[in-house]
All heavy atoms as an XYZ file, in Angstrom:
520
protein
N       0.822     -1.199      0.000
C      -0.004     -0.002     -0.002
C       0.863      1.263     -0.001
O       0.612      2.168     -0.762
C      -0.938     -0.043      1.213
C      -1.858      1.130      1.293
S      -3.025      1.060     -0.067
C      -4.123      2.331      0.408
N       1.872      1.307      0.869
C       2.720      2.498      0.923
C       3.462      2.705     -0.390
O       3.640      3.839     -0.837
C       3.727      2.382      2.061
C       3.130      2.572      3.428
C       4.183      2.433      4.523
O       5.214      1.817      4.328
N       3.904      3.012      5.664
N       3.882      1.595     -1.008
C       4.591      1.703     -2.265
C       3.691      2.279     -3.350
O       4.129      3.086     -4.162
C       5.134      0.334     -2.690
C       6.167      0.432     -3.777
O       6.883      1.429     -3.870
N       6.249     -0.576     -4.599
N       2.424      1.898     -3.353
C       1.465      2.422     -4.330
C       1.276      3.920     -4.149
O       1.206      4.671     -5.123
C       0.130      1.706     -4.212
C       0.181      0.250     -4.581
C      -1.113     -0.470     -4.264
O      -2.081      0.173     -3.816
O      -1.151     -1.692     -4.464
N       1.185      4.364     -2.899
C       1.017      5.790     -2.628
C       2.249      6.545     -3.072
O       2.142      7.612     -3.702
C       0.731      6.022     -1.123
C       0.725      7.510     -0.794
C      -0.596      5.384     -0.740
N       3.423      6.034     -2.762
C       4.670      6.696     -3.154
C       4.780      6.778     -4.680
O       5.174      7.820     -5.227
C       5.860      5.956     -2.576
N       4.425      5.700     -5.366
C       4.486      5.702     -6.825
C       3.506      6.721     -7.406
O       3.830      7.424     -8.373
C       4.192      4.308     -7.365
C       5.317      3.333     -7.129
C       5.016      1.930     -7.638
O       3.966      1.748     -8.304
O       5.826      1.034     -7.364
N       2.313      6.807     -6.836
C       1.321      7.775     -7.317
C       1.837      9.206     -7.103
O       1.713     10.064     -7.982
C      -0.019      7.565     -6.630
C      -1.108      8.468     -7.184
C      -2.473      8.181     -6.590
N      -2.470      8.432     -5.153
C      -2.823      7.532     -4.237
N      -3.213      6.332     -4.589
N      -2.805      7.838     -2.958
N       2.419      9.456     -5.934
C       2.975     10.789     -5.664
C       4.106     11.115     -6.622
O       4.200     12.257     -7.109
C       3.463     10.881     -4.218
C       2.327     10.914     -3.223
O       1.195     11.244     -3.571
N       2.618     10.542     -1.992
N       4.954     10.144     -6.903
C       6.055     10.369     -7.844
C       5.530     10.675     -9.247
O       6.050     11.559     -9.936
C       6.988      9.155     -7.890
C       7.832      9.047     -6.645
O       8.022     10.010     -5.909
N       8.341      7.863     -6.389
N       4.485      9.940     -9.668
C       3.892     10.209    -10.988
C       3.293     11.613    -11.045
O       3.427     12.314    -12.038
C       2.805      9.180    -11.303
C       3.315      7.936    -11.978
C       2.179      7.119    -12.594
N       1.058      6.906    -11.689
C       0.959      5.909    -10.810
N       1.924      5.040    -10.717
N      -0.096      5.782    -10.048
N       2.641     12.021     -9.954
C       2.029     13.347     -9.905
C       3.091     14.428    -10.038
O       2.923     15.384    -10.812
C       1.241     13.523     -8.592
O       0.219     12.534     -8.536
C       0.630     14.910     -8.508
N       4.166     14.277     -9.303
C       5.242     15.273     -9.379
C       5.858     15.267    -10.771
O       6.124     16.333    -11.345
C       6.303     15.026     -8.292
C       5.702     15.327     -6.919
C       7.543     15.864     -8.534
C       6.592     14.977     -5.752
N       6.074     14.096    -11.340
C       6.654     14.007    -12.675
C       5.739     14.689    -13.698
O       6.205     15.407    -14.592
C       6.887     12.553    -13.064
C       7.560     12.399    -14.403
C       7.859     10.948    -14.728
O       7.478     10.052    -13.992
N       8.526     10.724    -15.835
N       4.438     14.496    -13.580
C       3.501     15.148    -14.501
C       3.548     16.664    -14.343
O       3.481     17.399    -15.322
C       2.089     14.640    -14.260
C       1.876     13.208    -14.711
C       0.537     12.639    -14.290
O      -0.262     13.353    -13.642
O       0.285     11.463    -14.593
N       3.672     17.132    -13.110
C       3.761     18.579    -12.883
C       5.022     19.151    -13.507
O       5.000     20.209    -14.116
C       3.737     18.886    -11.395
C       2.388     18.676    -10.776
C       2.419     18.954     -9.301
N       1.105     18.711     -8.722
C       0.709     19.163     -7.576
N       1.523     19.882     -6.829
N      -0.497     18.909     -7.120
N       6.132     18.442    -13.329
C       7.398     18.910    -13.902
C       7.300     18.977    -15.417
O       7.656     19.992    -16.036
C       8.556     17.976    -13.472
C       9.819     18.280    -14.264
C       8.823     18.093    -11.988
N       6.788     17.929    -16.016
C       6.656     17.892    -17.475
C       5.751     19.025    -17.959
O       6.073     19.715    -18.935
C       6.089     16.536    -17.918
O       6.930     15.494    -17.415
C       6.002     16.428    -19.418
N       4.646     19.236    -17.271
C       3.722     20.297    -17.657
C       4.359     21.675    -17.534
O       4.222     22.517    -18.426
C       2.449     20.229    -16.787
O       1.847     18.947    -16.971
C       1.471     21.320    -17.161
N       5.080     21.899    -16.423
C       5.734     23.201    -16.246
C       6.751     23.458    -17.339
O       6.824     24.559    -17.887
C       6.418     23.277    -14.868
C       5.460     23.435    -13.739
S       6.203     23.862    -12.152
C       7.462     22.649    -11.955
N       7.537     22.444    -17.682
C       8.544     22.615    -18.736
C       7.890     22.886    -20.090
O       8.357     23.746    -20.843
C       9.447     21.390    -18.815
C      10.386     21.167    -17.638
C      11.108     19.839    -17.777
C      11.386     22.302    -17.508
N       6.806     22.171    -20.376
C       6.119     22.380    -21.647
C       5.468     23.757    -21.715
O       5.569     24.435    -22.741
C       5.074     21.291    -21.883
C       5.665     19.940    -22.183
C       4.617     18.862    -22.272
O       3.457     19.051    -21.903
N       5.014     17.692    -22.753
N       4.797     24.160    -20.642
C       4.123     25.453    -20.629
C       5.109     26.607    -20.752
O       4.815     27.621    -21.380
C       3.292     25.613    -19.359
C       2.068     24.734    -19.303
C       1.043     25.164    -20.341
O       0.770     26.324    -20.532
N       0.476     24.173    -21.026
N       6.265     26.461    -20.126
C       7.286     27.513    -20.181
C       8.177     27.389    -21.414
O       9.052     28.226    -21.629
C       8.141     27.467    -18.923
N       7.947     26.317    -22.183
C       8.751     26.044    -23.385
C      10.244     25.988    -23.065
O      11.067     26.581    -23.753
C       8.467     27.077    -24.470
C       7.047     27.024    -24.965
C       6.806     27.930    -26.126
N       5.451     27.744    -26.600
C       4.682     28.732    -26.978
N       5.130     29.957    -26.976
N       3.454     28.487    -27.396
N      10.532     25.268    -21.976
C      11.918     25.097    -21.551
C      12.446     23.735    -21.973
O      11.679     22.790    -22.159
C      12.041     25.236    -20.028
C      11.729     26.604    -19.468
C      11.711     26.560    -17.958
C      12.748     27.625    -19.959
N      13.750     23.644    -22.089
C      14.384     22.383    -22.432
C      14.486     21.498    -21.204
O      14.328     21.951    -20.067
C      15.779     22.642    -22.998
C      15.762     23.443    -24.273
C      17.168     23.682    -24.755
C      17.126     24.534    -26.038
N      18.455     24.822    -26.544
N      14.784     20.232    -21.431
C      14.935     19.279    -20.327
C      16.098     19.634    -19.415
O      16.211     19.081    -18.323
C      15.097     17.863    -20.869
C      13.844     17.208    -21.426
C      14.165     15.847    -21.999
C      12.778     17.101    -20.367
N      16.949     20.543    -19.839
C      18.074     20.975    -19.004
C      17.577     21.548    -17.665
O      18.306     21.554    -16.689
C      18.895     22.047    -19.709
C      19.525     21.582    -20.996
C      20.112     22.734    -21.794
O      20.175     23.864    -21.278
O      20.520     22.483    -22.937
N      16.358     22.046    -17.645
C      15.803     22.682    -16.455
C      14.983     21.705    -15.606
O      14.222     22.118    -14.747
C      14.956     23.884    -16.858
C      15.760     24.982    -17.486
C      15.797     25.119    -18.861
C      16.497     25.844    -16.698
C      16.557     26.118    -19.449
C      17.238     26.846    -17.273
C      17.286     26.985    -18.655
N      15.132     20.408    -15.864
C      14.368     19.394    -15.145
C      14.557     19.515    -13.635
O      13.590     19.485    -12.874
C      14.785     17.998    -15.627
C      14.092     16.896    -14.893
C      14.563     16.211    -13.825
C      12.788     16.381    -15.146
N      13.634     15.287    -13.413
C      12.542     15.370    -14.199
C      11.805     16.665    -16.090
C      11.356     14.646    -14.170
C      10.630     15.944    -16.055
C      10.416     14.961    -15.104
N      15.785     19.668    -13.172
C      16.061     19.714    -11.714
C      15.381     20.916    -11.063
O      14.784     20.800     -9.988
C      17.560     19.746    -11.460
N      15.451     22.062    -11.711
C      14.816     23.259    -11.157
C      13.297     23.107    -11.125
O      12.639     23.483    -10.156
C      15.211     24.504    -11.951
C      16.653     24.933    -11.766
C      17.648     24.137    -12.601
O      17.226     23.258    -13.382
O      18.855     24.400    -12.464
N      12.738     22.557    -12.187
C      11.301     22.335    -12.235
C      10.874     21.317    -11.178
O       9.820     21.448    -10.558
C      10.877     21.867    -13.627
N      11.700     20.312    -10.957
C      11.406     19.307     -9.936
C      11.382     19.938     -8.538
O      10.481     19.673     -7.744
C      12.434     18.184     -9.985
C      12.287     17.086     -8.949
C      10.938     16.395     -9.083
C      13.425     16.095     -9.072
N      12.341     20.788     -8.250
C      12.356     21.470     -6.947
C      11.117     22.332     -6.770
O      10.512     22.357     -5.694
C      13.609     22.330     -6.817
C      14.877     21.531     -6.640
C      16.117     22.405     -6.609
O      16.104     23.537     -7.092
N      17.181     21.880     -6.040
N      10.718     23.027     -7.818
C       9.535     23.875     -7.749
C       8.275     23.043     -7.533
O       7.444     23.377     -6.686
C       9.407     24.717     -9.033
O      10.602     25.483     -9.207
C       8.208     25.641     -8.976
N       8.139     21.962     -8.280
C       6.977     21.090     -8.132
C       6.919     20.497     -6.741
O       5.847     20.397     -6.140
C       7.008     19.982     -9.181
N       8.061     20.130     -6.207
C       8.115     19.571     -4.861
C       7.672     20.606     -3.826
O       6.954     20.282     -2.883
C       9.522     19.073     -4.551
C       9.578     18.298     -3.249
O       8.727     17.424     -3.039
O      10.498     18.576     -2.459
N       8.062     21.847     -4.008
C       7.637     22.909     -3.093
C       6.116     23.101     -3.147
O       5.483     23.349     -2.128
C       8.354     24.222     -3.407
C       9.780     24.246     -2.962
C       9.896     24.072     -1.458
O       9.193     24.689     -0.688
N      10.798     23.205     -1.054
N       5.544     22.991     -4.343
C       4.095     23.084     -4.464
C       3.408     21.991     -3.657
O       2.409     22.232     -2.986
C       3.640     22.973     -5.927
C       3.915     24.208     -6.748
C       4.259     24.082     -8.078
C       3.814     25.464     -6.206
C       4.497     25.201     -8.850
C       4.054     26.599     -6.961
C       4.399     26.461     -8.292
N       3.949     20.784     -3.695
C       3.369     19.676     -2.950
C       3.432     19.951     -1.463
O       2.455     19.726     -0.726
C       4.081     18.351     -3.302
C       3.653     17.243     -2.367
C       3.809     17.966     -4.740
N       4.547     20.480     -0.980
C       4.703     20.785      0.439
C       3.696     21.842      0.866
O       3.016     21.707      1.885
C       6.143     21.255      0.750
C       6.244     21.813      2.158
C       7.120     20.116      0.553
N       3.556     22.897      0.084
C       2.620     23.977      0.416
C       1.191     23.451      0.412
O       0.411     23.737      1.314
C       2.781     25.146     -0.571
C       1.652     26.152     -0.428
C       4.139     25.828     -0.374
N       0.841     22.656     -0.594
C      -0.517     22.114     -0.668
C      -0.823     21.216      0.519
O      -1.908     21.277      1.069
C      -0.703     21.328     -1.962
C      -0.772     22.208     -3.191
C      -0.774     21.421     -4.468
O      -0.607     20.169     -4.421
O      -0.940     22.025     -5.528
N       0.126     20.381      0.917
C      -0.136     19.483      2.042
C      -0.260     20.273      3.341
O      -1.072     19.933      4.199
C       0.949     18.412      2.151
O       2.186     18.993      2.507
N       0.531     21.337      3.488
C       0.404     22.172      4.687
C      -0.933     22.889      4.732
O      -1.560     22.972      5.791
C       1.545     23.193      4.758
C       2.866     22.556      5.101
O       2.923     21.450      5.636
N       3.938     23.254      4.802
N      -1.402     23.363      3.593
C      -2.715     24.019      3.545
C      -3.824     23.030      3.868
O      -4.751     23.340      4.599
C      -2.957     24.639      2.167
C      -2.202     25.907      1.934
C      -2.551     26.488      0.575
C      -1.813     27.780      0.327
N      -2.166     28.363     -0.975
N      -3.729     21.828      3.317
C      -4.754     20.815      3.577
C      -4.763     20.419      5.041
O      -5.821     20.250      5.653
C      -4.508     19.590      2.701
N      -3.589     20.293      5.633
C      -3.503     19.923      7.049
C      -4.103     21.025      7.923
O      -4.850     20.760      8.838
C      -2.044     19.654      7.423
C      -1.866     19.022      8.747
C      -0.427     18.617      9.052
N       0.593     19.182      8.191
C       1.321     18.471      7.329
N       1.144     17.180      7.224
N       2.235     19.054      6.577
N      -3.812     22.281      7.593
C      -4.369     23.399      8.366
C      -5.888     23.465      8.220
O      -6.603     23.714      9.178
C      -3.755     24.716      7.902
O      -2.402     24.771      8.239
N      -6.367     23.230      7.001
C      -7.812     23.270      6.763
C      -8.530     22.174      7.540
O      -9.578     22.407      8.144
C      -8.105     23.148      5.271
N      -7.936     20.972      7.548
C      -8.598     19.873      8.263
C      -8.577     20.126      9.768
O      -9.528     19.799     10.477
C      -7.944     18.537      7.927
O      -6.619     18.497      8.405
N      -7.531     20.726     10.293
C      -7.474     21.044     11.713
C      -8.501     22.119     12.064
O      -9.123     22.075     13.122
C      -6.078     21.519     12.105
C      -5.066     20.413     12.141
C      -3.719     20.934     12.556
N      -2.761     19.851     12.610
C      -1.469     20.021     12.616
N      -0.955     21.232     12.560
N      -0.656     18.995     12.653
N      -8.692     23.063     11.177
C      -9.672     24.117     11.411
C     -11.078     23.538     11.442
O     -11.890     23.917     12.271
C      -9.566     25.198     10.312
O      -8.241     25.724     10.321
C     -10.547     26.312     10.556
N     -11.349     22.577     10.564
C     -12.683     21.987     10.494
C     -13.034     21.210     11.760
O     -14.179     21.145     12.154
C     -12.829     21.080      9.266
C     -12.840     21.885      7.988
S     -13.227     20.973      6.463
C     -12.547     19.390      6.699
N     -12.035     20.648     12.419
C     -12.308     19.884     13.646
C     -12.150     20.751     14.901
O     -12.286     20.266     16.002
C     -11.433     18.625     13.772
C     -11.737     17.653     12.653
C      -9.961     18.948     13.822
N     -11.881     22.028     14.686
C     -11.852     22.959     15.816
C     -10.504     23.150     16.471
O     -10.421     23.822     17.499
N      -9.439     22.611     15.926
C      -8.113     22.832     16.493
C      -7.597     24.178     16.062
O      -7.836     24.624     14.940
C      -7.136     21.731     16.045
C      -7.451     20.372     16.586
C      -6.437     19.332     16.099
O      -5.318     19.729     15.727
O      -6.785     18.162     16.101
N      -6.845     24.827     16.923
C      -6.224     26.100     16.569
C      -4.915     25.829     15.858
O      -4.183     24.941     16.210
C      -5.978     26.942     17.817
C      -7.267     27.239     18.542
C      -7.001     28.186     19.668
N      -7.624     29.424     19.262
C      -7.292     30.622     19.707
N      -6.336     30.745     20.570
N      -7.905     31.682     19.295
N      -4.634     26.612     14.842
C      -3.377     26.475     14.117
C      -2.513     27.691     14.376
O      -3.013     28.810     14.535
C      -3.621     26.323     12.611
O      -4.387     27.437     12.165
C      -4.342     25.049     12.291
N      -1.221     27.480     14.407
C      -0.262     28.564     14.605
C       0.088     29.134     13.232
O       0.680     28.451     12.418
C       0.982     28.040     15.312
C       1.955     29.139     15.676
O       1.564     30.317     15.596
O       3.082     28.803     16.049
N      -0.267     30.368     12.989
C      -0.072     30.962     11.687
C       1.161     31.842     11.591
O       1.264     32.681     10.708
C      -1.330     31.773     11.293
C      -2.605     30.972     11.204
C      -3.771     31.897     10.909
C      -2.500     29.890     10.152
N       2.092     31.674     12.476
C       3.314     32.490     12.449
C       4.153     32.202     11.261
O       4.321     31.248     10.707
C       4.143     32.239     13.692
C       3.499     32.848     14.880
C       4.401     32.701     16.040
N       3.593     32.174     17.133
C       4.096     31.756     18.266
N       5.373     31.765     18.457
N       3.330     31.316     19.204
């Protein structure tokens, strides 16, 4: 099960990287930079989702 989740997450990040490179019309030389950016998006999204779920159950979040 964990392996399936990890593989799905890897595919999602890979699709984001490919899309960003295509949309920006960049060469594959920028793969590493696009990967770092896509990874940061995942971190931000997961933090937002975690904060939203805590808010829904009434927990206070530290917004510093």
